[in-house]
Every structure is written in C-alpha cells, then in structure tokens.
LOTOR-959176 format. One record per residue (C-alpha): residue in one letter; y negated, z negated, x. Coordinates in steps of 0.1 Angstrom, whole numbers, always signed. Each point is the difference from the previous one (the first is absolute). Example, Ala and Ser with C-alpha at 12.3 -4.5 7.8 and 13.67 -1.06 7.14 Angstrom:
2
+---------+-------+-------+-------+
! residuo !     Y !     Z !     X !
+---------+-------+-------+-------+
!       A !   +45 !   -78 !  +123 !
!       S !   -34 !    +7 !   +14 !
+---------+-------+-------+-------+
***
This chain:
93
+---------+-------+-------+-------+
! residuo !     Y !     Z !     X !
+---------+-------+-------+-------+
!       M !  -751 !  -834 ! +1083 !
!       K !   +24 !   +27 !   -24 !
!       K !   +25 !   -22 !    -7 !
!       Q !   +17 !    +8 !   -36 !
!       P !   +24 !   -34 !    +1 !
!       V !    +4 !    +0 !   -40 !
!       S !   +19 !   +31 !   -12 !
!       P !    -9 !   +18 !   -20 !
!       K !   +16 !    -8 !   -33 !
!       Y !   -32 !   -23 !    -4 !
!       V !   -25 !   +28 !   -17 !
!       P !   -31 !   -21 !   -14 !
!       S !    -8 !    +6 !   -37 !
!       R !   -26 !   +30 !    -3 !
!       D !   -32 !   -23 !    +2 !
!       R !   +13 !   -24 !   +32 !
!       V !    -1 !    +3 !   +36 !
!       L !   +22 !   -15 !   +20 !
!       V !   -12 !   -17 !   +29 !
!       S !   +11 !   -20 !   +34 !
!       R !   -29 !   -25 !   +14 !
!       I !   -11 !    +7 !   +37 !
!       E !    +4 !   -38 !   +13 !
!       E !   -35 !    -5 !   +20 !
!       R !   -14 !   -32 !   +21 !
!       I !   -18 !   -12 !   -32 !
!       S !   -19 !   -35 !   +10 !
!       E !   +12 !   -31 !   -18 !
!       V !   -19 !   -20 !   -20 !
!       I !   +13 !   -39 !   +11 !
!       E !   +18 !    +2 !   +32 !
!       E !   +27 !   +23 !   -12 !
!       D !   +12 !   -19 !   -30 !
!       V !   +21 !   +31 !   -17 !
!       R !   -17 !   -11 !   -34 !
!       Y !   -34 !   +14 !    +8 !
!       K !   +15 !   +33 !   +18 !
!       Q !   -15 !   +30 !   -11 !
!       K !   +21 !   +32 !   -12 !
!       S !    -7 !   +32 !   +23 !
!       C !   -23 !   +26 !   -21 !
!       K !   +10 !   +28 !   +25 !
!       A !   +36 !   +22 !   -17 !
!       E !   +20 !   +25 !    +5 !
!       V !    +9 !   +27 !   -25 !
!       L !   +43 !    -1 !    -1 !
!       F !    +1 !   +21 !   -35 !
!       V !   -26 !   +12 !   -24 !
!       G !    +8 !    +1 !   -40 !
!       K !    -6 !   +34 !   -19 !
!       D !   -40 !    -8 !   -11 !
!       Y !   -11 !    -5 !   +37 !
!       A !   +20 !   +28 !   +20 !
!       E !   -25 !   +19 !    +9 !
!       D !   -22 !   -31 !   +13 !
!       Y !   +22 !   -19 !   +18 !
!       F !   +27 !   +11 !   +25 !
!       P !   +24 !   -23 !   +19 !
!       G !    -8 !    -7 !   +35 !
!       D !   -35 !    -4 !   -15 !
!       V !   -21 !   -33 !    +8 !
!       I !   -19 !   -18 !   -29 !
!       F !   -19 !   -29 !   -13 !
!       I !   +11 !   -21 !   -33 !
!       G !   -18 !   -33 !    -9 !
!       E !   +20 !   -28 !   +14 !
!       H !   +14 !   -14 !   -30 !
!       N !    +9 !   +33 !   -17 !
!       G !   +36 !   +11 !    -3 !
!       E !   +31 !   -13 !   -11 !
!       E !   +24 !   -11 !   +33 !
!       L !   +33 !   +17 !    +2 !
!       D !   +30 !    -8 !   +17 !
!       L !   +20 !   +34 !    +1 !
!       D !   +33 !    -3 !   +20 !
!       G !   -16 !   -27 !   +25 !
!       F !   -31 !   +17 !    +5 !
!       K !   -30 !   -13 !   -12 !
!       C !   -29 !   +24 !   -14 !
!       T !   -23 !    -3 !   -27 !
!       S !    -6 !   +25 !   -31 !
!       V !   -37 !    +7 !   -12 !
!       Y !   -20 !   +21 !   -26 !
!       G !   -12 !   +29 !   +15 !
!       S !   -33 !   -12 !   -11 !
!       D !    -2 !   -32 !   +17 !
!       I !    -4 !   +20 !   +33 !
!       R !   -33 !    -6 !   +14 !
!       L !    +1 !   +27 !   +25 !
!       K !   +20 !   +20 !   +22 !
!       I !    -6 !    +5 !   +39 !
!       G !    +1 !   +34 !   +16 !
!       Q !    +8 !   +37 !   -15 !
+---------+-------+-------+-------+
***
C-alpha cells in the first residue's frame, strides 16, 4: 500500500490533503451501469499541507465523503485533493 507515484514537486496548499482513493468492491445500483457507480470513500494519504502535518501522514488510511475534493490528474496518476476538514476519520493509530 506504500506507493508514491506522484512526485514531491506537487505540494498541497496549507489546508489541503492529497489522497488516492482506494478502490473497493461497491454494490452497483443498476446492473453495472457506470452512471450509478459510487466512488470509494476510503483513501490513502499521499501528501499533507502544513495545517494538517501533525494529524495525517503519508500512508494513513482515511474516510472522506463521496463527493468531497477535486479529482486531479498529475503526470498520468489520478488523485484527489481534499480539505483537511472534509476528512471524516482516520483508520488505526
């Protein structure tokens, strides 16, 4: 699970956390119709802005809202930038 595909040249602003959504098997609403597919709410922290540097670390697994954050494509890698206040909970430690 420790993967750092994004270069450290991408540093989130103070109140942002850069995460990668963890794909899970999620029940489809209508026979695998892509329009109704839910996004995963589980994510892995990649990089942390200065405001949340003491709370979250790269590799932490967190829960975020399904519609929170901005989807980004950084050097061909899809990730999500969320506000630190949008993080619902942290799993473990």
